[in-house]
C-alpha positions as CSV (number, residue, x, y, z in Angstrom):
1,M,-7.6,25.0,-15.2
2,T,-6.4,23.0,-18.2
3,I,-4.3,19.9,-17.5
4,T,-2.4,18.3,-20.2
5,P,-2.8,14.5,-20.2
6,G,0.1,12.8,-18.3
7,T,0.6,15.9,-16.2
8,R,-0.5,16.8,-12.7
9,P,-1.5,20.2,-11.3
10,R,1.2,21.6,-9.0
11,G,0.8,20.8,-5.4
12,H,-0.9,17.5,-6.0
13,Q,2.2,15.3,-6.4
14,G,2.3,14.2,-2.8
15,R,-1.4,13.2,-2.8
16,T,-1.0,11.3,-6.1
17,M,2.0,9.4,-4.6
18,Q,-0.1,8.5,-1.5
19,T,-2.9,7.3,-3.9
20,D,-0.5,5.2,-5.9
21,T,0.8,3.6,-2.7
22,V,-2.7,2.8,-1.5
23,K,-3.5,1.2,-5.0
24,R,-0.4,-0.9,-4.9
25,F,-1.1,-1.9,-1.2
26,L,-4.7,-2.8,-2.2
27,N,-3.5,-4.9,-5.2
28,A,-1.2,-6.9,-2.9
29,L,-4.0,-7.9,-0.6
30,S,-6.1,-11.0,-0.7
31,P,-9.7,-10.2,-2.0
32,A,-11.2,-10.4,1.5
33,S,-8.6,-8.2,3.0
34,R,-8.8,-5.7,0.1
35,E,-12.6,-5.3,0.7
36,D,-12.0,-4.7,4.4
37,V,-9.5,-2.0,3.7
38,Q,-11.6,-0.4,1.0
39,N,-14.3,0.1,3.6
40,M,-12.0,2.1,5.8
41,P,-11.6,5.9,5.7
42,A,-9.0,7.1,3.2
43,E,-6.7,8.4,5.9
44,K,-6.6,4.9,7.5
45,Q,-5.9,3.3,4.1
46,E,-3.0,5.7,3.6
47,Q,-1.6,4.9,7.0
48,M,-1.8,1.2,6.3
49,A,-0.2,1.6,2.9
50,A,2.7,3.7,4.5
51,A,3.1,0.8,7.1
52,W,3.2,-1.7,4.3
53,E,6.0,0.2,2.4
54,K,7.9,0.5,5.7
55,Y,7.5,-3.2,6.4
56,L,8.6,-4.1,2.8
57,S,11.8,-2.0,3.2
58,D,12.6,-3.0,6.7
59,D,11.9,-6.7,7.0
60,T,15.1,-8.4,6.1
61,S,13.3,-11.8,5.7
62,L,11.6,-10.3,2.6
63,L,14.7,-9.2,0.9
64,T,15.4,-12.4,-0.9
65,L,11.8,-13.0,-1.6
66,S,11.3,-9.6,-3.0
67,E,14.2,-10.2,-5.5
68,L,12.8,-13.6,-6.5
69,D,9.1,-13.0,-6.4
70,P,8.1,-9.4,-5.8
71,P,4.3,-10.0,-5.9
72,S,4.7,-12.7,-3.2
73,A,6.8,-10.3,-1.0
74,E,4.3,-7.5,-1.4
75,H,1.4,-9.9,-0.6
76,R,3.1,-11.2,2.5
77,A,3.9,-7.7,3.8
78,A,0.3,-6.5,3.0
79,E,-1.2,-9.4,5.0
80,H,1.2,-8.7,7.9
81,V,0.0,-5.1,8.0
82,I,-3.6,-6.4,8.1
83,Q,-2.9,-8.8,10.9
84,D,-1.1,-6.1,12.8
85,H,-4.1,-3.8,12.4
86,H,-6.5,-6.5,13.7
87,R,-4.3,-7.1,16.7
88,H,-4.5,-3.4,17.6
89,T,-8.2,-2.9,17.1
């Protein structure tokens, strides 16, 4: 199969979106937390990234911060997901 640069094979868009979300989630984490998450199975990383996106969109206390300083809001939400994970493991 030949893939033109900048395009994706059909049927892979959903997987790529999940991968992009995981990358964004990992970038929002502190280095220590990032290393912990990278050592988890891919499925768990995707679950945590989805929880991170949900927290970002649902937590009203982050709305103002996300407008003023998006990286800080993303970091705060990512660390919240990590803390939540540790409480449930």
